C-alpha angles and dihedrals in degrees: 000000000000125000145121121289118240107223090195087066093046092251124160133190124238113192113212119177090345092305118116113227118192119228116203116187099207121169091255093049092049092047090052090049091048092051089056100036105029127241114358093220089060089048090053090049091051090049093050090050092050091249100114111124124225091241091054092051091049091049092051091048092046095052093047098046107126091212128019100174110141094010128113117199097234091051091046090051091051091049092051090050091050091052091055134221096281092058092047098045098086092055091044091050091050092051093048091050090050091050090052099044100032123198125106 
């Protein structure tokens, strides 16, 4: 599940328990996230206003994980919570920028 992120694909790295997990915001991944969370633009607005909920962040990360083999969502959510918001912010910021600018 480890690996290097490819910035040309809009990928970001989320480090959980010392293990780098690659997040890839593909069209399919973002559609799945949007189906669960509602419009992505509204999610970005909530994030910029400091109103993004932990569960929303976890859902966005979950849907954009490049590989989920061996992971269960509840365990992943607990691991993200253990890492803390400060540790997760760089990956969240990278995903939000990718959502806004597109490409990849």
